[in-house]
C-alpha positions in Angstrom: 0.0 0.0 0.0 1.2 3.5 -0.9 0.1 6.5 1.1 0.1 10.0 -0.5 -0.7 13.2 1.3 -2.7 15.6 -0.8 -3.5 19.3 -0.8 -7.1 20.4 -0.9 -8.5 23.8 -1.6 -7.4 25.2 1.8 -3.8 25.5 0.5 -4.7 28.9 -1.0 -5.7 30.2 2.4 -2.3 29.0 3.8 -0.1 31.2 1.6 2.7 32.3 2.1 3.6 29.0 3.8 2.2 26.9 1.0 4.1 28.8 -1.6 7.1 26.6 -0.7 5.6 23.4 0.7 2.6 21.2 0.6 0.2 21.5 3.6 1.5 18.2 4.9 4.9 19.8 5.6 3.6 22.6 7.9 4.7 22.1 11.4 2.1 22.4 14.2 3.0 20.7 17.5 6.2 18.8 17.9 5.8 17.2 14.4 4.8 18.3 10.9 1.5 17.1 9.6 3.3 14.6 7.5 5.5 13.3 10.3 2.5 12.6 12.5 0.8 10.6 9.7 4.0 8.6 9.1 4.4 7.8 12.8 0.8 6.5 13.0 0.8 4.7 9.6 4.3 3.3 10.2 5.1 4.2 6.6 6.7 6.8 4.4 4.3 9.0 2.4 4.4 10.6 -1.1 2.7 13.8 -2.0 0.0 15.1 -4.4 0.3 18.8 -4.8 0.9 21.7 -7.2 2.9 20.8 -10.3 5.7 23.2 -9.5 6.2 21.6 -6.1 6.0 18.0 -7.2 9.7 17.8 -8.1 10.7 18.6 -4.5 7.8 16.5 -3.1 7.4 13.5 -5.4 4.3 11.4 -5.6 5.9 7.9 -5.1 2.7 6.3 -6.2 2.1 2.6 -6.8 -0.6 0.4 -8.2 -2.8 0.8 -5.1 -2.8 4.2 -3.3 -4.5 5.7 -0.4 -4.7 9.5 -0.6 -4.9 11.4 2.7 -5.7 15.0 3.3 -2.5 16.7 4.6 -4.5 19.4 6.4 -6.1 16.9 8.7 -4.4 16.0 12.0 -3.7 12.3 12.1 -5.1 10.1 14.9 -5.1 6.4 15.6 -8.8 6.3 15.0 -8.5 7.9 11.7 -5.8 5.6 10.6 -8.0 2.6 11.5 -10.9 4.0 9.5 -8.7 4.9 6.5 -7.2 1.4 6.3 -10.7 -0.1 5.9 -11.3 2.0 2.7 -12.2 0.0 -0.4 -11.0 1.0 -3.9 -13.0 3.8 -5.4 -14.3 5.1 -2.0 -13.5 8.1 0.1 -13.8 8.9 3.8 -15.5 12.2 4.4 -16.3 14.5 7.3 -18.8 17.2 6.3 -17.3 18.8 3.2 -13.8 17.6 4.0 -12.4 14.6 2.1 -10.2 12.9 4.7 -8.9 10.1 2.5 -9.5 8.1 -0.8 -8.5 4.7 -1.9 -7.5 4.4 -5.6 -6.4 1.5 -7.7 -4.4 2.2 -10.9 -3.5 5.6 -12.2 -3.8 8.6 -10.0 -6.0 11.6 -10.9 -4.4 14.3 -12.9 -2.6 16.8 -10.6 -4.7 19.7 -12.0 -8.1 18.1 -11.3 -7.7 15.5 -8.6 -10.0 17.3 -6.1 -12.9 17.2 -8.7 -12.4 13.5 -9.2 -12.2 12.8 -5.4 -15.5 14.7 -4.8 -17.1 12.5 -7.5 -16.2 9.2 -5.7 -18.5 7.3 -3.4 -18.1 8.6 0.2 -18.4 7.1 3.6 -19.0 9.4 6.6 -16.6 9.6 9.5 -18.7 10.7 12.4 -16.2 11.5 15.1 -14.7 15.0 15.3 -11.6 15.9 13.4 -9.1 18.7 13.6 -7.6 20.3 10.6 -5.7 23.4 9.6 -8.1 25.7 7.7 -6.5 29.1 8.1 -3.1 30.7 8.6 -3.8 31.5 12.3 -4.8 27.9 13.0 -1.1 27.0 12.9 -0.5 28.8 16.2 -4.0 28.6 17.6 -4.0 24.8 17.4 -0.4 24.4 18.6 -1.4 23.8 22.3 -3.6 20.9 21.3 -1.0 19.6 18.8 2.0 19.7 21.3 0.0 17.8 23.9 -1.1 15.1 21.5 2.3 14.8 19.9 4.0 14.6 23.3 1.8 11.6 24.3 2.6 10.0 20.9 6.4 10.5 20.8 7.0 9.7 24.4 4.8 6.6 24.8 6.5 3.8 26.6 9.8 5.7 26.7 11.9 7.1 29.5 13.3 10.6 29.6 16.9 11.4 30.1 17.7 12.7 33.6 17.1 16.3 34.6 20.5 18.0 35.0 21.6 19.5 38.4 20.9 23.2 38.8 17.7 23.1 36.7 14.4 23.9 38.5 11.4 21.9 37.2 7.8 22.0 38.2 5.7 19.1 36.8 8.7 16.7 36.2 6.3 14.0 34.9 5.5 16.3 31.9 9.1 16.9 30.9 10.8 14.7 28.4 14.5 15.1 27.5 15.9 13.3 24.5 19.5 11.9 24.6 22.1 14.5 23.7 19.9 17.5 24.8 21.6 20.0 27.2 19.8 22.1 29.8 22.2 24.4 31.5 22.2 25.5 35.1 19.8 28.3 36.2 17.0 27.4 33.9 13.4 27.3 35.2 10.9 25.0 33.5 7.2 24.9 34.4 5.7 21.7 32.8 2.8 21.5 35.3 0.5 23.5 33.0 1.7 21.8 29.8 4.2 19.3 28.6 7.8 20.3 27.7 9.6 18.3 25.0 13.4 18.8 24.6 14.6 17.2 21.3 17.8 15.4 20.5 20.9 17.6 20.7 18.8 20.7 21.5 20.2 23.1 24.1 18.7 25.6 26.6 21.2 28.1 27.7 21.6 29.5 31.3 18.8 31.5 32.9 16.0 30.7 30.5 12.5 30.6 31.9 10.0 28.3 30.2 6.2 27.6 30.6 4.7 24.7 28.7 3.5 23.5 26.4 6.8 23.7 24.6 8.4 21.7 21.8 12.1 22.4 21.4 13.0 20.2 18.4 16.3 18.5 17.3 19.4 20.8 17.3 17.3 23.8 18.3 18.5 26.3 20.9 17.1 28.7 23.4 19.5 31.6 24.2 20.5 32.9 27.6 17.8 34.5 29.7 15.0 33.9 27.2 11.3 34.0 28.4 9.2 31.4 26.6 5.5 31.1 27.1 3.4 28.2 25.7 2.2 27.0 23.4 5.4 27.4 21.5 7.2 25.2 19.0 10.9 25.9 18.2 11.5 23.8 15.1 14.7 21.9 14.2 17.8 24.0 13.9 16.1 27.2 15.2 17.8 29.6 17.6 15.6 31.9 19.7 15.9 34.4 22.5 14.0 37.3 24.1 10.3 37.0 24.9 8.2 34.6 22.9 4.6 33.5 23.4 2.6 31.0 21.4 4.8 31.0 18.3 5.6 28.2 15.8 9.0 28.3 14.2 9.2 25.8 11.3 13.0 25.1 11.0 16.4 26.7 10.8 15.1 30.2 11.6 16.6 32.7 14.1 15.3 35.2 16.6 18.4 35.2 18.6 18.1 38.5 20.5 15.7 40.5 22.7 12.4 41.7 21.4 8.8 40.3 21.6 7.1 37.9 19.3 3.7 36.5 20.1 0.9 34.5 18.4 3.0 34.1 15.3 4.3 31.7 12.7 7.8 31.9 11.3 8.8 29.8 8.3 12.2 28.2 7.4 15.4 30.1 7.1 14.1 33.4 8.5 16.1 35.8 10.6 14.7 38.5 12.9 17.2 41.2 13.8 18.0 42.3 17.3 15.2 44.1 19.1 12.6 43.2 16.5 9.2 43.7 18.1 5.9 42.4 16.8 2.5 43.6 18.0 0.0 40.8 18.6 -2.8 43.0 20.1 -4.6 46.0 18.8 -4.8 49.1 21.0 -8.6 49.1 20.8 -8.7 45.3 21.5 -10.6 44.7 18.3 -10.4 41.4 16.4 -7.5 41.2 14.1 -7.7 41.2 10.3 -4.9 39.8 8.1 -4.2 40.0 4.4 -5.4 37.0 2.4 -2.9 36.7 -0.5 -5.1 34.6 -2.7 -8.3 36.6 -2.3 -6.3 39.9 -2.4 -8.2 41.4 0.6 -8.2 41.6 4.4 -10.0 38.8 6.1 -11.3 38.5 9.7 -9.4 36.1 12.0 -11.9 36.4 14.8 -8.9 36.5 17.2 -7.9 39.2 19.6 -4.3 38.1 19.5 -2.5 37.6 16.2 1.1 38.7 15.4 3.5 38.1 12.6 3.2 35.5 9.8 6.5 35.3 7.9 7.3 33.1 4.9 10.5 31.2 4.2 13.8 33.0 3.7 12.3 36.4 4.8 14.4 38.6 7.1 14.2 41.9 9.0 16.9 44.3 10.3 17.5 45.4 13.8 14.8 47.4 15.7 12.1 46.4 13.1 8.5 46.9 14.2 5.6 44.9 12.9 1.9 45.8 13.2 -0.6 43.4 14.6 -1.5 40.7 12.0 1.4 41.4 9.5 2.0 38.9 6.7 5.5 38.9 5.2 5.6 36.5 2.3 8.6 34.6 0.8 12.1 36.0 0.6 11.4 39.5 1.9 14.2 41.8 3.2 12.6 44.4 5.6 14.4 47.2 7.4 14.1 50.8 8.6 12.1 52.8 11.1 8.4 52.8 11.5 5.9 50.0 10.7 5.9 48.4 7.3 2.6 47.6 5.6 0.6 44.7 6.9 1.2 42.7 3.7 4.7 42.5 2.2 4.7 40.6 -1.1 7.3 37.9 -1.9 10.7 39.1 -3.0 10.2 42.7 -1.6 13.2 44.8 -0.4 12.8 47.9 1.8 10.6 49.4 4.5 8.3 52.3 5.3 10.1 54.6 2.9 9.5 52.3 0.0 9.7 48.8 -1.3 11.4 47.6 -4.5 11.8 44.1 -6.0 14.5 42.0 -4.4 16.7 40.8 -7.2 16.1 37.0 -7.7 19.8 36.3 -8.0 20.7 38.3 -4.9 17.9 36.7 -2.9 19.2 33.3 -3.9 22.8 34.3 -3.0 21.6 35.4 0.5 19.6 32.1 0.9 22.7 30.1 0.1 24.9 32.1 2.5 22.5 31.6 5.3 22.0 27.9 4.5 25.8 27.5 4.3 26.1 28.4 8.0 24.3 25.0 8.6 26.3 23.3 5.9 23.4 23.2 3.4 22.6 24.9 0.1 19.8 25.4 -2.3 19.3 22.5 -4.7 18.5 23.1 -8.4 14.9 22.0 -7.8 14.5 24.5 -4.9 15.9 27.3 -7.1 13.4 26.4 -9.8 10.6 26.5 -7.2 11.7 30.0 -6.0 12.0 31.2 -9.6 8.4 30.1 -10.2 7.2 32.0 -7.0 9.2 35.1 -8.1 7.5 35.2 -11.4 4.1 34.3 -10.1 4.1 37.1 -7.6 5.5 39.8 -9.9 2.1 41.4 -10.4 1.6 41.6 -6.6 4.9 43.4 -6.2 4.1 45.8 -9.1 0.8 46.8 -7.6 2.3 47.2 -4.1 5.2 49.3 -5.4 2.9 51.5 -7.4 0.6 52.1 -4.5 3.5 53.0 -2.2 5.0 55.4 -4.7 1.8 57.5 -4.9 
């Protein structure tokens, strides 16, 4: 049996993060959506997504395939129901297609959702959780960390708590082998589990309240204040004050400054003393820019901060308004608050934005990745070239409006 995780229509609401990945590779909790499915299926998965992403995320299809919605949170009960599917049938919950079983050739990548909706469906009656909107990534992170913690620590024993570390709720702290927690740290796991991944490090004097996921090779800098529910993805380095933030992987917020109710993609860097508002002065519900619909949409949330796509960066002392969306490969700097939507490959700040040269953007990406002994593949460069060209009109409108 081959398992493929597919994108449904919601991927358009999850831009800018789905510019550079399928929904299944969004991190929420300790794990990505894909990693959670693979743990519970005990199998590797392929991907059915947009054509320009398929080279990086291959289908790996076979003669008999089960397609699973990458926006849906995996559970043991869902896996059991999916494995009972017969060829030509789907498992549905309301308007959501959870899974489909297909013998033979897969639907065409441009029309697979239409074909899935036309198949015979069986209702799944228990509640499900899924990512429907950008803000769900941090809003559902508390639930996701708690469930992932139970999943990844089941029948396992934590490494010992080092001397000089103060822990409340020791039964809810799990430390992987190779992790380092330095003296003077305070961890409150009584109100939510705290997971410290392999070879991660918490430097001296950090104060942490769960739920927290500190993933493999990630680091919390000295004196940081971390509130739950926060995920610090693999290879990330964070400091300052952080509350309910999801960092995907290999991103840095290494210095003082506040970040709350936010999502930071891969290979981002927030300069020293970057501060991000997550609450409006009038306490009104926050609106954010929907890139696909090209308009502001209501989140229904009082707290919503920065949503930053892959390879975007900001200079020291940058300030972001409540509910700001910075898309892919932006370079933001200067005094004042930049606009609440910054298109992909934009360069500048309040005094004006211009297009970030594609070659220069890729050079910067390679230099940052080189610090972790990685580099852009040819396939990744082709993906970013596609995004650069696809978002050119957005940048043109944005630059025109800001020059008037």
